[in-house]
mmCIF file as gemmi writes it, N, C-alpha and C atoms, coordinates in Angstrom:
data_model
loop_
_atom_site.group_PDB
_atom_site.id
_atom_site.type_symbol
_atom_site.label_atom_id
_atom_site.label_alt_id
_atom_site.label_comp_id
_atom_site.label_asym_id
_atom_site.label_entity_id
_atom_site.label_seq_id
_atom_site.pdbx_PDB_ins_code
_atom_site.Cartn_x
_atom_site.Cartn_y
_atom_site.Cartn_z
_atom_site.occupancy
_atom_site.B_iso_or_equiv
_atom_site.pdbx_formal_charge
_atom_site.auth_seq_id
_atom_site.auth_asym_id
_atom_site.pdbx_PDB_model_num
ATOM 1 N N . TYR Axp A 1 ? 100.687 142.066 18.914 1 0 ? 1 A 1
ATOM 2 C CA . TYR Axp A 1 ? 100.439 143.391 18.373 1 0 ? 1 A 1
ATOM 3 C C . TYR Axp A 1 ? 100.505 143.318 16.854 1 0 ? 1 A 1
ATOM 4 N N . VAL Axp A 2 ? 99.506 143.906 16.215 1 0 ? 2 A 1
ATOM 5 C CA . VAL Axp A 2 ? 99.454 143.923 14.754 1 0 ? 2 A 1
ATOM 6 C C . VAL Axp A 2 ? 99.21 145.357 14.305 1 0 ? 2 A 1
ATOM 7 N N . LYS Axp A 3 ? 99.958 145.8 13.3 1 0 ? 3 A 1
ATOM 8 C CA . LYS Axp A 3 ? 99.741 147.116 12.698 1 0 ? 3 A 1
ATOM 9 C C . LYS Axp A 3 ? 99.759 146.931 11.187 1 0 ? 3 A 1
ATOM 10 N N . ILE Axp A 4 ? 98.633 147.27 10.544 1 0 ? 4 A 1
ATOM 11 C CA . ILE Axp A 4 ? 98.477 147.043 9.106 1 0 ? 4 A 1
ATOM 12 C C . ILE Axp A 4 ? 98.099 148.357 8.429 1 0 ? 4 A 1
ATOM 13 N N . HIS Axp A 5 ? 98.73 148.65 7.319 1 0 ? 5 A 1
ATOM 14 C CA . HIS Axp A 5 ? 98.337 149.761 6.452 1 0 ? 5 A 1
ATOM 15 C C . HIS Axp A 5 ? 98.065 149.168 5.073 1 0 ? 5 A 1
ATOM 16 N N . ALA Axp A 6 ? 96.902 149.468 4.521 1 0 ? 6 A 1
ATOM 17 C CA . ALA Axp A 6 ? 96.556 148.934 3.203 1 0 ? 6 A 1
ATOM 18 C C . ALA Axp A 6 ? 95.94 150.034 2.351 1 0 ? 6 A 1
ATOM 19 N N . ASP Axp A 7 ? 96.413 150.15 1.122 1 0 ? 7 A 1
ATOM 20 C CA . ASP Axp A 7 ? 95.793 151.043 0.147 1 0 ? 7 A 1
ATOM 21 C C . ASP Axp A 7 ? 94.701 150.27 -0.574 1 0 ? 7 A 1
ATOM 22 N N . ASP Axp A 8 ? 93.595 150.943 -0.884 1 0 ? 8 A 1
ATOM 23 C CA . ASP Axp A 8 ? 92.506 150.316 -1.623 1 0 ? 8 A 1
ATOM 24 C C . ASP Axp A 8 ? 92.895 150.27 -3.098 1 0 ? 8 A 1
ATOM 25 N N . PRO Axp A 9 ? 92.984 149.075 -3.719 1 0 ? 9 A 1
ATOM 26 C CA . PRO Axp A 9 ? 93.414 148.981 -5.114 1 0 ? 9 A 1
ATOM 27 C C . PRO Axp A 9 ? 92.406 149.549 -6.101 1 0 ? 9 A 1
ATOM 28 N N . MET Axp A 10 ? 91.144 149.671 -5.714 1 0 ? 10 A 1
ATOM 29 C CA . MET Axp A 10 ? 90.087 150.289 -6.518 1 0 ? 10 A 1
ATOM 30 C C . MET Axp A 10 ? 90.034 149.794 -7.96 1 0 ? 10 A 1
ATOM 31 N N . GLY Axp A 11 ? 89.682 148.573 -8.158 1 0 ? 11 A 1
ATOM 32 C CA . GLY Axp A 11 ? 89.498 148.066 -9.511 1 0 ? 11 A 1
ATOM 33 C C . GLY Axp A 11 ? 90.772 147.658 -10.206 1 0 ? 11 A 1
ATOM 34 N N . LEU Axp A 12 ? 91.77 147.297 -9.465 1 0 ? 12 A 1
ATOM 35 C CA . LEU Axp A 12 ? 93.022 146.823 -10.051 1 0 ? 12 A 1
ATOM 36 C C . LEU Axp A 12 ? 92.756 145.538 -10.83 1 0 ? 12 A 1
ATOM 37 N N . GLU Axp A 13 ? 93.243 145.46 -12.035 1 0 ? 13 A 1
ATOM 38 C CA . GLU Axp A 13 ? 93.027 144.262 -12.846 1 0 ? 13 A 1
ATOM 39 C C . GLU Axp A 13 ? 93.876 143.107 -12.323 1 0 ? 13 A 1
ATOM 40 N N . ARG Axp A 14 ? 93.399 141.898 -12.556 1 0 ? 14 A 1
ATOM 41 C CA . ARG Axp A 14 ? 94.056 140.702 -12.021 1 0 ? 14 A 1
ATOM 42 C C . ARG Axp A 14 ? 95.522 140.597 -12.455 1 0 ? 14 A 1
ATOM 43 N N . LYS Axp A 15 ? 95.786 140.863 -13.722 1 0 ? 15 A 1
ATOM 44 C CA . LYS Axp A 15 ? 97.171 140.756 -14.213 1 0 ? 15 A 1
ATOM 45 C C . LYS Axp A 15 ? 98.079 141.767 -13.504 1 0 ? 15 A 1
ATOM 46 N N . ASP Axp A 16 ? 97.543 142.966 -13.229 1 0 ? 16 A 1
ATOM 47 C CA . ASP Axp A 16 ? 98.325 143.971 -12.51 1 0 ? 16 A 1
ATOM 48 C C . ASP Axp A 16 ? 98.539 143.549 -11.059 1 0 ? 16 A 1
ATOM 49 N N . TRP Axp A 17 ? 97.494 143.002 -10.452 1 0 ? 17 A 1
ATOM 50 C CA . TRP Axp A 17 ? 97.612 142.524 -9.076 1 0 ? 17 A 1
ATOM 51 C C . TRP Axp A 17 ? 98.648 141.405 -8.98 1 0 ? 17 A 1
ATOM 52 N N . GLN Axp A 18 ? 98.65 140.503 -9.956 1 0 ? 18 A 1
ATOM 53 C CA . GLN Axp A 18 ? 99.618 139.409 -9.938 1 0 ? 18 A 1
ATOM 54 C C . GLN Axp A 18 ? 101.046 139.94 -10.096 1 0 ? 18 A 1
ATOM 55 N N . ALA Axp A 19 ? 101.21 141.014 -10.85 1 0 ? 19 A 1
ATOM 56 C CA . ALA Axp A 19 ? 102.541 141.602 -11.027 1 0 ? 19 A 1
ATOM 57 C C . ALA Axp A 19 ? 103.024 142.275 -9.74 1 0 ? 19 A 1
ATOM 58 N N . ASN Axp A 20 ? 102.104 142.931 -9.022 1 0 ? 20 A 1
ATOM 59 C CA . ASN Axp A 20 ? 102.463 143.609 -7.769 1 0 ? 20 A 1
ATOM 60 C C . ASN Axp A 20 ? 101.205 143.753 -6.915 1 0 ? 20 A 1
ATOM 61 N N . PRO Axp A 21 ? 100.999 142.87 -5.945 1 0 ? 21 A 1
ATOM 62 C CA . PRO Axp A 21 ? 99.774 142.898 -5.14 1 0 ? 21 A 1
ATOM 63 C C . PRO Axp A 21 ? 99.599 144.164 -4.292 1 0 ? 21 A 1
ATOM 64 N N . LYS Axp A 22 ? 100.64 144.941 -4.083 1 0 ? 22 A 1
ATOM 65 C CA . LYS Axp A 22 ? 100.535 146.127 -3.229 1 0 ? 22 A 1
ATOM 66 C C . LYS Axp A 22 ? 100.251 147.412 -4.005 1 0 ? 22 A 1
ATOM 67 N N . GLN Axp A 23 ? 100.189 147.337 -5.324 1 0 ? 23 A 1
ATOM 68 C CA . GLN Axp A 23 ? 99.956 148.554 -6.104 1 0 ? 23 A 1
ATOM 69 C C . GLN Axp A 23 ? 98.476 148.914 -6.128 1 0 ? 23 A 1
ATOM 70 N N . ILE Axp A 24 ? 98.195 150.123 -6.587 1 0 ? 24 A 1
ATOM 71 C CA . ILE Axp A 24 ? 96.82 150.575 -6.747 1 0 ? 24 A 1
ATOM 72 C C . ILE Axp A 24 ? 96.587 150.891 -8.219 1 0 ? 24 A 1
ATOM 73 N N . ALA Axp A 25 ? 95.312 150.961 -8.615 1 0 ? 25 A 1
ATOM 74 C CA . ALA Axp A 25 ? 94.978 151.257 -10.011 1 0 ? 25 A 1
ATOM 75 C C . ALA Axp A 25 ? 95.576 152.611 -10.405 1 0 ? 25 A 1
ATOM 76 N N . PRO Axp A 26 ? 96.057 152.746 -11.649 1 0 ? 26 A 1
ATOM 77 C CA . PRO Axp A 26 ? 96.76 153.964 -12.064 1 0 ? 26 A 1
ATOM 78 C C . PRO Axp A 26 ? 95.921 155.24 -11.979 1 0 ? 26 A 1
ATOM 79 N N . TYR Axp A 27 ? 94.615 155.155 -12.128 1 0 ? 27 A 1
ATOM 80 C CA . TYR Axp A 27 ? 93.781 156.355 -12.122 1 0 ? 27 A 1
ATOM 81 C C . TYR Axp A 27 ? 93.485 156.876 -10.715 1 0 ? 27 A 1
ATOM 82 N N . VAL Axp A 28 ? 93.785 156.111 -9.689 1 0 ? 28 A 1
ATOM 83 C CA . VAL Axp A 28 ? 93.412 156.47 -8.321 1 0 ? 28 A 1
ATOM 84 C C . VAL Axp A 28 ? 94.027 157.805 -7.899 1 0 ? 28 A 1
ATOM 85 N N . LYS Axp A 29 ? 95.329 157.943 -8.019 1 0 ? 29 A 1
ATOM 86 C CA . LYS Axp A 29 ? 95.995 159.197 -7.618 1 0 ? 29 A 1
ATOM 87 C C . LYS Axp A 29 ? 95.609 160.338 -8.558 1 0 ? 29 A 1
ATOM 88 N N . LYS Axp A 30 ? 95.443 160.026 -9.853 1 0 ? 30 A 1
ATOM 89 C CA . LYS Axp A 30 ? 95.084 161.046 -10.844 1 0 ? 30 A 1
ATOM 90 C C . LYS Axp A 30 ? 93.745 161.688 -10.488 1 0 ? 30 A 1
ATOM 91 N N . TRP Axp A 31 ? 92.797 160.887 -10.015 1 0 ? 31 A 1
ATOM 92 C CA . TRP Axp A 31 ? 91.476 161.394 -9.667 1 0 ? 31 A 1
ATOM 93 C C . TRP Axp A 31 ? 91.423 161.955 -8.251 1 0 ? 31 A 1
ATOM 94 N N . GLY Axp A 32 ? 92.542 161.878 -7.53 1 0 ? 32 A 1
ATOM 95 C CA . GLY Axp A 32 ? 92.596 162.473 -6.198 1 0 ? 32 A 1
ATOM 96 C C . GLY Axp A 32 ? 92.088 161.589 -5.079 1 0 ? 32 A 1
ATOM 97 N N . PHE Axp A 33 ? 91.869 160.306 -5.352 1 0 ? 33 A 1
ATOM 98 C CA . PHE Axp A 33 ? 91.433 159.404 -4.294 1 0 ? 33 A 1
ATOM 99 C C . PHE Axp A 33 ? 92.634 158.962 -3.47 1 0 ? 33 A 1
ATOM 100 N N . ASN Axp A 34 ? 92.425 158.778 -2.192 1 0 ? 34 A 1
ATOM 101 C CA . ASN Axp A 34 ? 93.467 158.251 -1.316 1 0 ? 34 A 1
ATOM 102 C C . ASN Axp A 34 ? 92.807 157.267 -0.353 1 0 ? 34 A 1
ATOM 103 N N . ALA Axp A 35 ? 92.062 156.308 -0.911 1 0 ? 35 A 1
ATOM 104 C CA . ALA Axp A 35 ? 91.345 155.328 -0.098 1 0 ? 35 A 1
ATOM 105 C C . ALA Axp A 35 ? 92.348 154.381 0.545 1 0 ? 35 A 1
ATOM 106 N N . ARG Axp A 36 ? 92.207 154.224 1.856 1 0 ? 36 A 1
ATOM 107 C CA . ARG Axp A 36 ? 93.151 153.377 2.581 1 0 ? 36 A 1
ATOM 108 C C . ARG Axp A 36 ? 92.533 152.95 3.904 1 0 ? 36 A 1
ATOM 109 N N . LYS Axp A 37 ? 93.198 152.034 4.557 1 0 ? 37 A 1
ATOM 110 C CA . LYS Axp A 37 ? 92.737 151.537 5.846 1 0 ? 37 A 1
ATOM 111 C C . LYS Axp A 37 ? 93.949 151.281 6.727 1 0 ? 37 A 1
ATOM 112 N N . ASP Axp A 38 ? 93.865 151.734 7.971 1 0 ? 38 A 1
ATOM 113 C CA . ASP Axp A 38 ? 94.9 151.486 8.971 1 0 ? 38 A 1
ATOM 114 C C . ASP Axp A 38 ? 94.271 150.721 10.127 1 0 ? 38 A 1
ATOM 115 N N . ILE Axp A 39 ? 94.931 149.66 10.544 1 0 ? 39 A 1
ATOM 116 C CA . ILE Axp A 39 ? 94.429 148.824 11.636 1 0 ? 39 A 1
ATOM 117 C C . ILE Axp A 39 ? 95.548 148.615 12.646 1 0 ? 39 A 1
ATOM 118 N N . GLU Axp A 40 ? 95.221 148.814 13.911 1 0 ? 40 A 1
ATOM 119 C CA . GLU Axp A 40 ? 96.124 148.465 15.009 1 0 ? 40 A 1
ATOM 120 C C . GLU Axp A 40 ? 95.342 147.581 15.962 1 0 ? 40 A 1
ATOM 121 N N . GLN Axp A 41 ? 95.944 146.481 16.362 1 0 ? 41 A 1
ATOM 122 C CA . GLN Axp A 41 ? 95.245 145.549 17.24 1 0 ? 41 A 1
ATOM 123 C C . GLN Axp A 41 ? 96.216 144.947 18.246 1 0 ? 41 A 1
ATOM 124 N N . THR Axp A 42 ? 95.772 144.885 19.484 1 0 ? 42 A 1
ATOM 125 C CA . THR Axp A 42 ? 96.507 144.164 20.519 1 0 ? 42 A 1
ATOM 126 C C . THR Axp A 42 ? 95.545 143.168 21.145 1 0 ? 42 A 1
ATOM 127 N N . GLN Axp A 43 ? 96.063 142.023 21.523 1 0 ? 43 A 1
ATOM 128 C CA . GLN Axp A 43 ? 95.224 141 22.138 1 0 ? 43 A 1
ATOM 129 C C . GLN Axp A 43 ? 96.093 140.142 23.038 1 0 ? 43 A 1
ATOM 130 N N . THR Axp A 44 ? 95.555 139.815 24.176 1 0 ? 44 A 1
ATOM 131 C CA . THR Axp A 44 ? 96.246 138.918 25.089 1 0 ? 44 A 1
ATOM 132 C C . THR Axp A 44 ? 95.21 138.018 25.749 1 0 ? 44 A 1
ATOM 133 N N . GLY Axp A 45 ? 95.648 136.908 26.233 1 0 ? 45 A 1
ATOM 134 C CA . GLY Axp A 45 ? 94.731 135.975 26.87 1 0 ? 45 A 1
ATOM 135 C C . GLY Axp A 45 ? 95.456 135.082 27.859 1 0 ? 45 A 1
ATOM 136 N N . ILE Axp A 46 ? 94.681 134.461 28.692 1 0 ? 46 A 1
ATOM 137 C CA . ILE Axp A 46 ? 95.242 133.549 29.681 1 0 ? 46 A 1
ATOM 138 C C . ILE Axp A 46 ? 94.284 132.373 29.85 1 0 ? 46 A 1
ATOM 139 N N . THR Axp A 47 ? 94.835 131.212 30.046 1 0 ? 47 A 1
ATOM 140 C CA . THR Axp A 47 ? 94.021 130.027 30.334 1 0 ? 47 A 1
ATOM 141 C C . THR Axp A 47 ? 94.51 129.402 31.634 1 0 ? 47 A 1
ATOM 142 N N . TRP Axp A 48 ? 93.595 128.757 32.33 1 0 ? 48 A 1
ATOM 143 C CA . TRP Axp A 48 ? 93.91 128.105 33.596 1 0 ? 48 A 1
ATOM 144 C C . TRP Axp A 48 ? 93.098 126.822 33.678 1 0 ? 48 A 1
ATOM 145 N N . PHE Axp A 49 ? 93.737 125.769 34.11 1 0 ? 49 A 1
ATOM 146 C CA . PHE Axp A 49 ? 92.969 124.558 34.365 1 0 ? 49 A 1
ATOM 147 C C . PHE Axp A 49 ? 93.514 123.87 35.607 1 0 ? 49 A 1
ATOM 148 N N . LYS Axp A 50 ? 92.604 123.212 36.315 1 0 ? 50 A 1
ATOM 149 C CA . LYS Axp A 50 ? 92.938 122.513 37.555 1 0 ? 50 A 1
ATOM 150 C C . LYS Axp A 50 ? 92.271 121.149 37.515 1 0 ? 50 A 1
ATOM 151 N N . PRO Axp A 51 ? 93.052 120.08 37.408 1 0 ? 51 A 1
ATOM 152 C CA . PRO Axp A 51 ? 92.455 118.741 37.438 1 0 ? 51 A 1
ATOM 153 C C . PRO Axp A 51 ? 91.819 118.466 38.808 1 0 ? 51 A 1
ATOM 154 N N . ILE Axp A 52 ? 90.607 117.934 38.761 1 0 ? 52 A 1
ATOM 155 C CA . ILE Axp A 52 ? 89.926 117.543 40.001 1 0 ? 52 A 1
ATOM 156 C C . ILE Axp A 52 ? 90.181 116.066 40.278 1 0 ? 52 A 1
ATOM 157 N N . ASN Axp A 53 ? 90.012 115.263 39.242 1 0 ? 53 A 1
ATOM 158 C CA . ASN Axp A 53 ? 90.319 113.833 39.318 1 0 ? 53 A 1
ATOM 159 C C . ASN Axp A 53 ? 90.639 113.365 37.904 1 0 ? 53 A 1
ATOM 160 N N . ASP Axp A 54 ? 90.656 112.056 37.664 1 0 ? 54 A 1
ATOM 161 C CA . ASP Axp A 54 ? 91.007 111.53 36.342 1 0 ? 54 A 1
ATOM 162 C C . ASP Axp A 54 ? 90.001 111.895 35.25 1 0 ? 54 A 1
ATOM 163 N N . GLN Axp A 55 ? 88.782 112.214 35.616 1 0 ? 55 A 1
ATOM 164 C CA . GLN Axp A 55 ? 87.738 112.464 34.614 1 0 ? 55 A 1
ATOM 165 C C . GLN Axp A 55 ? 87.264 113.919 34.553 1 0 ? 55 A 1
ATOM 166 N N . HIS Axp A 56 ? 87.603 114.728 35.52 1 0 ? 56 A 1
ATOM 167 C CA . HIS Axp A 56 ? 87.067 116.089 35.575 1 0 ? 56 A 1
ATOM 168 C C . HIS Axp A 56 ? 88.18 117.1 35.842 1 0 ? 56 A 1
ATOM 169 N N . GLU Axp A 57 ? 87.936 118.303 35.347 1 0 ? 57 A 1
ATOM 170 C CA . GLU Axp A 57 ? 88.865 119.403 35.608 1 0 ? 57 A 1
ATOM 171 C C . GLU Axp A 57 ? 88.104 120.724 35.56 1 0 ? 57 A 1
ATOM 172 N N . LEU Axp A 58 ? 88.649 121.714 36.175 1 0 ? 58 A 1
ATOM 173 C CA . LEU Axp A 58 ? 88.122 123.075 36.069 1 0 ? 58 A 1
ATOM 174 C C . LEU Axp A 58 ? 88.949 123.799 35.007 1 0 ? 58 A 1
ATOM 175 N N . TYR Axp A 59 ? 88.275 124.583 34.192 1 0 ? 59 A 1
ATOM 176 C CA . TYR Axp A 59 ? 88.967 125.253 33.092 1 0 ? 59 A 1
ATOM 177 C C . TYR Axp A 59 ? 88.4 126.663 32.956 1 0 ? 59 A 1
ATOM 178 N N . ALA Axp A 60 ? 89.265 127.632 32.816 1 0 ? 60 A 1
ATOM 179 C CA . ALA Axp A 60 ? 88.827 129.018 32.617 1 0 ? 60 A 1
ATOM 180 C C . ALA Axp A 60 ? 89.774 129.694 31.636 1 0 ? 60 A 1
ATOM 181 N N . MET Axp A 61 ? 89.221 130.632 30.889 1 0 ? 61 A 1
ATOM 182 C CA . MET Axp A 61 ? 90.059 131.433 30.003 1 0 ? 61 A 1
ATOM 183 C C . MET Axp A 61 ? 89.493 132.847 29.929 1 0 ? 61 A 1
ATOM 184 N N . ALA Axp A 62 ? 90.384 133.793 29.714 1 0 ? 62 A 1
ATOM 185 C CA . ALA Axp A 62 ? 89.989 135.195 29.591 1 0 ? 62 A 1
ATOM 186 C C . ALA Axp A 62 ? 90.848 135.847 28.511 1 0 ? 62 A 1
ATOM 187 N N . TYR Axp A 63 ? 90.211 136.709 27.757 1 0 ? 63 A 1
ATOM 188 C CA . TYR Axp A 63 ? 90.906 137.437 26.694 1 0 ? 63 A 1
ATOM 189 C C . TYR Axp A 63 ? 90.612 138.92 26.83 1 0 ? 63 A 1
ATOM 190 N N . LEU Axp A 64 ? 91.572 139.698 26.433 1 0 ? 64 A 1
ATOM 191 C CA . LEU Axp A 64 ? 91.428 141.142 26.44 1 0 ? 64 A 1
ATOM 192 C C . LEU Axp A 64 ? 92.054 141.664 25.156 1 0 ? 64 A 1
ATOM 193 N N . GLY Axp A 65 ? 91.367 142.585 24.509 1 0 ? 65 A 1
ATOM 194 C CA . GLY Axp A 65 ? 91.919 143.099 23.262 1 0 ? 65 A 1
ATOM 195 C C . GLY Axp A 65 ? 91.424 144.496 22.952 1 0 ? 65 A 1
ATOM 196 N N . ASN Axp A 66 ? 92.098 145.116 22.016 1 0 ? 66 A 1
ATOM 197 C CA . ASN Axp A 66 ? 91.74 146.449 21.565 1 0 ? 66 A 1
ATOM 198 C C . ASN Axp A 66 ? 92.04 146.538 20.07 1 0 ? 66 A 1
ATOM 199 N N . ARG Axp A 67 ? 91.13 147.147 19.329 1 0 ? 67 A 1
ATOM 200 C CA . ARG Axp A 67 ? 91.342 147.324 17.892 1 0 ? 67 A 1
ATOM 201 C C . ARG Axp A 67 ? 90.958 148.744 17.509 1 0 ? 67 A 1
ATOM 202 N N . GLN Axp A 68 ? 91.836 149.383 16.76 1 0 ? 68 A 1
ATOM 203 C CA . GLN Axp A 68 ? 91.585 150.715 16.218 1 0 ? 68 A 1
ATOM 204 C C . GLN Axp A 68 ? 91.591 150.601 14.697 1 0 ? 68 A 1
ATOM 205 N N . VAL Axp A 69 ? 90.507 151.034 14.058 1 0 ? 69 A 1
ATOM 206 C CA . VAL Axp A 69 ? 90.418 150.981 12.598 1 0 ? 69 A 1
ATOM 207 C C . VAL Axp A 69 ? 90.103 152.386 12.08 1 0 ? 69 A 1
ATOM 208 N N . THR Axp A 70 ? 90.902 152.839 11.132 1 0 ? 70 A 1
ATOM 209 C CA . THR Axp A 70 ? 90.645 154.103 10.446 1 0 ? 70 A 1
ATOM 210 C C . THR Axp A 70 ? 90.57 153.789 8.959 1 0 ? 70 A 1
ATOM 211 N N . GLN Axp A 71 ? 89.437 154.153 8.344 1 0 ? 71 A 1
ATOM 212 C CA . GLN Axp A 71 ? 89.254 153.841 6.929 1 0 ? 71 A 1
ATOM 213 C C . GLN Axp A 71 ? 88.796 155.087 6.187 1 0 ? 71 A 1
ATOM 214 N N . TYR Axp A 72 ? 89.418 155.337 5.047 1 0 ? 72 A 1
ATOM 215 C CA . TYR Axp A 72 ? 89.072 156.461 4.191 1 0 ? 72 A 1
ATOM 216 C C . TYR Axp A 72 ? 88.452 155.912 2.911 1 0 ? 72 A 1
ATOM 217 N N . GLN Axp A 73 ? 87.237 156.352 2.616 1 0 ? 73 A 1
ATOM 218 C CA . GLN Axp A 73 ? 86.505 155.863 1.451 1 0 ? 73 A 1
ATOM 219 C C . GLN Axp A 73 ? 86.826 156.7 0.211 1 0 ? 73 A 1
ATOM 220 N N . SER Axp A 74 ? 86.516 156.151 -0.935 1 0 ? 74 A 1
ATOM 221 C CA . SER Axp A 74 ? 86.774 156.83 -2.214 1 0 ? 74 A 1
ATOM 222 C C . SER Axp A 74 ? 85.509 157.517 -2.718 1 0 ? 74 A 1
ATOM 223 N N . ILE Axp A 75 ? 85.038 158.469 -1.956 1 0 ? 75 A 1
ATOM 224 C CA . ILE Axp A 75 ? 83.832 159.205 -2.331 1 0 ? 75 A 1
ATOM 225 C C . ILE Axp A 75 ? 84.272 160.519 -2.98 1 0 ? 75 A 1
ATOM 226 N N . PRO Axp A 76 ? 83.938 160.716 -4.24 1 0 ? 76 A 1
ATOM 227 C CA . PRO Axp A 76 ? 84.402 161.934 -4.914 1 0 ? 76 A 1
ATOM 228 C C . PRO Axp A 76 ? 83.691 163.177 -4.391 1 0 ? 76 A 1
ATOM 229 N N . GLN Axp A 77 ? 84.412 164.279 -4.366 1 0 ? 77 A 1
ATOM 230 C CA . GLN Axp A 77 ? 83.805 165.55 -4.003 1 0 ? 77 A 1
ATOM 231 C C . GLN Axp A 77 ? 83.047 166.084 -5.207 1 0 ? 77 A 1
ATOM 232 N N . GLY Axp A 78 ? 81.958 166.775 -4.944 1 0 ? 78 A 1
ATOM 233 C CA . GLY Axp A 78 ? 81.198 167.368 -6.026 1 0 ? 78 A 1
ATOM 234 C C . GLY Axp A 78 ? 81.943 168.537 -6.643 1 0 ? 78 A 1
ATOM 235 N N . GLN Axp A 79 ? 81.766 168.732 -7.916 1 0 ? 79 A 1
ATOM 236 C CA . GLN Axp A 79 ? 82.367 169.861 -8.618 1 0 ? 79 A 1
ATOM 237 C C . GLN Axp A 79 ? 81.503 171.096 -8.358 1 0 ? 79 A 1
ATOM 238 N N . VAL Axp A 80 ? 82.124 172.232 -8.233 1 0 ? 80 A 1
ATOM 239 C CA . VAL Axp A 80 ? 81.386 173.483 -8.068 1 0 ? 80 A 1
ATOM 240 C C . VAL Axp A 80 ? 81.579 174.304 -9.333 1 0 ? 80 A 1
ATOM 241 N N . VAL Axp A 81 ? 80.474 174.621 -9.972 1 0 ? 81 A 1
ATOM 242 C CA . VAL Axp A 81 ? 80.493 175.43 -11.188 1 0 ? 81 A 1
ATOM 243 C C . VAL Axp A 81 ? 79.695 176.701 -10.895 1 0 ? 81 A 1
ATOM 244 N N . VAL Axp A 82 ? 80.224 177.837 -11.295 1 0 ? 82 A 1
ATOM 245 C CA . VAL Axp A 82 ? 79.52 179.097 -11.061 1 0 ? 82 A 1
ATOM 246 C C . VAL Axp A 82 ? 78.741 179.456 -12.321 1 0 ? 82 A 1
ATOM 247 N N . GLU Axp A 83 ? 77.419 179.589 -12.16 1 0 ? 83 A 1
ATOM 248 C CA . GLU Axp A 83 ? 76.546 180.002 -13.265 1 0 ? 83 A 1
ATOM 249 C C . GLU Axp A 83 ? 75.734 181.204 -12.797 1 0 ? 83 A 1
ATOM 250 N N . ASN Axp A 84 ? 75.758 182.271 -13.543 1 0 ? 84 A 1
ATOM 251 C CA . ASN Axp A 84 ? 75.034 183.504 -13.203 1 0 ? 84 A 1
ATOM 252 C C . ASN Axp A 84 ? 75.395 184.004 -11.807 1 0 ? 84 A 1
ATOM 253 N N . GLY Axp A 85 ? 76.653 183.85 -11.426 1 0 ? 85 A 1
ATOM 254 C CA . GLY Axp A 85 ? 77.111 184.338 -10.128 1 0 ? 85 A 1
ATOM 255 C C . GLY Axp A 85 ? 76.759 183.457 -8.946 1 0 ? 85 A 1
ATOM 256 N N . LYS Axp A 86 ? 76.111 182.306 -9.192 1 0 ? 86 A 1
ATOM 257 C CA . LYS Axp A 86 ? 75.729 181.413 -8.099 1 0 ? 86 A 1
ATOM 258 C C . LYS Axp A 86 ? 76.436 180.068 -8.265 1 0 ? 86 A 1
ATOM 259 N N . PRO Axp A 87 ? 76.904 179.475 -7.148 1 0 ? 87 A 1
ATOM 260 C CA . PRO Axp A 87 ? 77.552 178.16 -7.259 1 0 ? 87 A 1
ATOM 261 C C . PRO Axp A 87 ? 76.534 177.058 -7.533 1 0 ? 87 A 1
ATOM 262 N N . VAL Axp A 88 ? 76.881 176.165 -8.424 1 0 ? 88 A 1
ATOM 263 C CA . VAL Axp A 88 ? 76.041 175.008 -8.734 1 0 ? 88 A 1
ATOM 264 C C . VAL Axp A 88 ? 76.86 173.769 -8.407 1 0 ? 88 A 1
ATOM 265 N N . TYR Axp A 89 ? 76.331 172.919 -7.548 1 0 ? 89 A 1
ATOM 266 C CA . TYR Axp A 89 ? 77.037 171.702 -7.142 1 0 ? 89 A 1
ATOM 267 C C . TYR Axp A 89 ? 76.669 170.588 -8.106 1 0 ? 89 A 1
ATOM 268 N N . THR Axp A 90 ? 77.634 170.157 -8.908 1 0 ? 90 A 1
ATOM 269 C CA . THR Axp A 90 ? 77.333 169.179 -9.948 1 0 ? 90 A 1
ATOM 270 C C . THR Axp A 90 ? 77.552 167.732 -9.513 1 0 ? 90 A 1
ATOM 271 N N . GLY Axp A 91 ? 78.273 167.5 -8.431 1 0 ? 91 A 1
ATOM 272 C CA . GLY Axp A 91 ? 78.571 166.133 -8.008 1 0 ? 91 A 1
ATOM 273 C C . GLY Axp A 91 ? 77.408 165.453 -7.322 1 0 ? 91 A 1
ATOM 274 N N . GLN Axp A 92 ? 76.509 166.242 -6.735 1 0 ? 92 A 1
ATOM 275 C CA . GLN Axp A 92 ? 75.357 165.689 -6.045 1 0 ? 92 A 1
ATOM 276 C C . GLN Axp A 92 ? 74.292 166.778 -5.944 1 0 ? 92 A 1
ATOM 277 N N . LYS Axp A 93 ? 73.059 166.38 -5.644 1 0 ? 93 A 1
ATOM 278 C CA . LYS Axp A 93 ? 71.97 167.344 -5.604 1 0 ? 93 A 1
ATOM 279 C C . LYS Axp A 93 ? 72.135 168.363 -4.482 1 0 ? 93 A 1
ATOM 280 N N . SER Axp A 94 ? 72.563 167.893 -3.328 1 0 ? 94 A 1
ATOM 281 C CA . SER Axp A 94 ? 72.733 168.781 -2.187 1 0 ? 94 A 1
ATOM 282 C C . SER Axp A 94 ? 74.138 168.635 -1.625 1 0 ? 94 A 1
ATOM 283 N N . PRO Axp A 95 ? 74.81 169.725 -1.287 1 0 ? 95 A 1
ATOM 284 C CA . PRO Axp A 95 ? 76.159 169.606 -0.729 1 0 ? 95 A 1
ATOM 285 C C . PRO Axp A 95 ? 76.168 168.971 0.657 1 0 ? 95 A 1
ATOM 286 N N . LYS Axp A 96 ? 74.989 168.839 1.291 1 0 ? 96 A 1
ATOM 287 C CA . LYS Axp A 96 ? 74.915 168.24 2.624 1 0 ? 96 A 1
ATOM 288 C C . LYS Axp A 96 ? 74.43 166.794 2.595 1 0 ? 96 A 1
ATOM 289 N N . HIS Axp A 97 ? 74.147 166.271 1.421 1 0 ? 97 A 1
ATOM 290 C CA . HIS Axp A 97 ? 73.602 164.914 1.313 1 0 ? 97 A 1
ATOM 291 C C . HIS Axp A 97 ? 74.257 164.187 0.151 1 0 ? 97 A 1
ATOM 292 N N . ALA Axp A 98 ? 74.59 162.929 0.357 1 0 ? 98 A 1
ATOM 293 C CA . ALA Axp A 98 ? 75.307 162.169 -0.678 1 0 ? 98 A 1
ATOM 294 C C . ALA Axp A 98 ? 74.409 161.701 -1.806 1 0 ? 98 A 1
ATOM 295 N N . GLY Axp A 99 ? 73.129 161.929 -1.762 1 0 ? 99 A 1
ATOM 296 C CA . GLY Axp A 99 ? 72.264 161.437 -2.815 1 0 ? 99 A 1
ATOM 297 C C . GLY Axp A 99 ? 71.516 162.527 -3.428 1 0 ? 99 A 1
């Protein structure tokens, strides 16, 4: 069983990473990003072999596993500015499309 939680360092400089590999870049929290990844994995397996003679054998193996991955990306939300009483989305052209 493996359970991993990792924060995305988002452009952490090498010297900072060497000082503390688990830290994140200082601007990440300031800008409101919370990019991270959580992984849970279980795996088990079994092998079986039966010698037939000195030169041959039967061999079988089976594995079973499960992995759950949750990842949060660092996609900024668009800013909403009100001009002439109407909202203007400045982060992207359309609030329903990332481009």
